[in-house]
C-alpha positions in Angstrom: 12.5 -49.3 21.3 9.2 -50.9 22.1 8.4 -54.5 20.7 5.4 -54.7 18.1 3.4 -56.8 20.7 2.4 -55.9 24.1 4.5 -57.8 27.0 3.6 -59.1 30.5 5.9 -60.6 33.1 4.2 -62.0 36.1 4.5 -64.9 38.7 2.2 -67.7 39.6 -0.1 -65.3 42.1 -0.7 -63.0 39.4 -1.9 -65.1 36.5 -5.8 -64.7 37.4 -5.5 -60.9 37.2 -4.3 -61.2 33.6 -7.4 -63.2 32.4 -9.1 -60.2 30.9 -5.9 -58.5 29.4 -6.5 -60.4 25.7 -3.4 -62.5 26.1 -2.6 -64.3 23.0 0.6 -66.0 23.6 1.7 -67.5 26.8 5.0 -68.7 27.8 4.8 -70.7 31.0 7.8 -71.6 33.2 7.4 -74.0 36.0 9.5 -76.2 38.3 9.5 -79.7 37.2 7.2 -81.1 39.9 4.7 -78.0 40.1 1.2 -78.5 38.9 0.0 -76.7 36.0 -1.7 -73.5 36.5 -5.6 -73.6 36.4 -5.8 -69.9 35.5 -5.4 -70.3 31.8 -8.9 -71.7 31.4 -10.1 -68.4 31.8 -7.7 -66.5 29.3 -9.8 -67.7 26.2 -7.9 -68.7 23.1 -4.2 -68.6 23.2 -1.0 -70.3 22.0 1.0 -71.5 25.2 4.3 -73.0 25.5 5.1 -74.7 28.8 8.8 -75.3 29.8 10.0 -77.0 33.2 13.2 -76.5 34.8 14.6 -75.1 38.1 15.7 -71.4 38.7 19.1 -72.4 38.8 22.3 -71.0 36.7 24.9 -73.9 37.5 24.6 -77.7 37.7 22.8 -78.8 41.0 22.4 -82.2 42.1 18.6 -83.1 41.9 17.9 -80.2 40.1 17.1 -79.4 36.4 18.9 -76.7 34.8 17.7 -74.6 31.8 19.2 -76.5 28.8 19.9 -75.4 25.0 16.8 -77.4 24.2 14.6 -75.4 26.4 16.1 -72.2 24.6 15.5 -73.8 21.3 11.9 -74.2 22.2 11.4 -71.0 23.7 13.0 -69.4 20.5 10.8 -71.4 17.8 7.9 -70.0 20.2 9.1 -66.5 19.7 9.3 -66.9 15.9 5.5 -67.8 15.9 4.5 -64.5 17.4 2.3 -62.4 15.1 3.4 -58.9 13.7 0.1 -57.7 14.7 -0.2 -55.1 17.3 -3.0 -56.7 18.9 -0.7 -59.5 20.1 0.0 -59.8 23.8 2.8 -62.0 25.1 2.5 -63.1 28.7 5.8 -65.0 30.2 5.6 -66.1 33.7 7.6 -68.2 36.2 7.0 -68.9 39.7 7.8 -65.3 41.1 8.0 -63.1 37.9 11.5 -62.3 38.4 14.3 -64.5 37.2 13.2 -67.1 34.7 10.6 -65.2 33.1 12.5 -61.8 32.8 15.3 -63.8 31.0 13.0 -65.5 28.7 11.4 -62.4 28.0 14.7 -60.7 27.1 15.4 -63.4 24.7 12.1 -63.1 23.0 12.4 -59.4 22.7 16.2 -59.7 21.3 14.9 -62.4 18.7 12.1 -60.3 17.6 14.2 -56.8 17.5 17.6 -57.9 16.6 18.9 -54.3 16.0 17.8 -53.7 19.4 20.6 -53.3 22.0 20.7 -55.4 25.1 20.4 -52.5 27.5 17.4 -51.3 25.7 15.6 -54.9 25.8 16.3 -54.8 29.5 15.2 -51.2 30.1 11.6 -52.2 28.5 11.5 -55.0 30.8 12.3 -52.9 33.9 9.6 -50.5 32.9 7.1 -53.1 33.1 8.7 -55.2 36.1 11.0 -53.3 38.1 12.0 -56.0 40.5 13.7 -58.4 37.7 16.7 -60.5 38.2 17.2 -62.4 35.0 18.5 -66.0 35.4 22.1 -65.8 33.9 22.1 -69.2 32.7 19.3 -68.7 30.4 20.8 -65.1 29.3 24.1 -67.0 28.5 22.3 -69.8 26.4 20.2 -67.3 24.7 23.0 -64.8 23.8 25.1 -67.7 22.1 21.8 -68.9 20.1 21.0 -65.5 19.0 24.7 -64.6 17.9 24.6 -61.6 20.5 28.4 -62.1 21.5 28.1 -61.4 24.9 25.8 -57.9 24.8 22.9 -59.7 26.4 25.2 -61.1 29.3 26.6 -57.6 29.9 23.4 -56.2 29.9 22.0 -58.8 32.4 25.1 -57.8 34.6 24.0 -54.1 34.5 20.5 -55.2 35.8 22.1 -57.0 38.8 24.1 -54.1 39.5 21.1 -51.7 39.3 19.2 -54.1 41.6 21.9 -54.3 44.3 22.3 -50.5 44.1 18.7 -50.4 45.1 18.3 -53.2 47.3 21.7 -54.1 48.6 20.5 -57.1 50.8 19.9 -59.0 47.4 23.8 -59.8 47.6 23.6 -62.0 50.4 20.1 -63.5 49.2 21.5 -64.6 45.9 24.7 -65.7 47.3 22.7 -67.9 49.8 20.7 -69.2 47.0 23.4 -70.5 44.8 23.4 -67.5 42.4 27.0 -65.8 43.7 28.0 -65.9 39.8 25.4 -63.2 39.3 26.3 -61.1 42.2 30.0 -61.5 41.2 29.5 -60.3 37.5 27.7 -57.3 38.9 30.3 -56.3 41.4 33.3 -57.2 39.3 32.0 -55.9 36.0 32.5 -52.0 35.7 29.8 -49.8 33.9 
């Protein structure tokens, strides 16, 4: 099942390459102290929401985690997406892997409430094979959308898939404070 609008997930270094892609809506997720990207000046007219928080899943001293307020703003932005087929949503974060993929999953889940979690993530994986969705964003969004844990379980499936493809991710994510995601992938049976 595909969304009624086109979707793109990318990182900061890819933004300039999408200037000619007729992007109509941009969700920009940046670290709190990161400068605003200049690439959007060449995008033409578009709606944009900028959210600022770190790519963490648990409270960490000196860092700003995603909050319920960020999710509220993200979902409000998503409700403004038009139903026309020519709409094009671009969601980016620093690398285009974690915060952006989790946020895109929530926007798709909201736009297609009848679509199961695995199908939502399959669509994001189709356009961005390297995703590893931020679990805190998924947890907050799953609750806000009333998905009863279905999006969380589907994110665990994505982690499991990525670990099967690249086992070295286990140590990378554990070292980066993301052990809870790895443990969910290893501990949850398909």
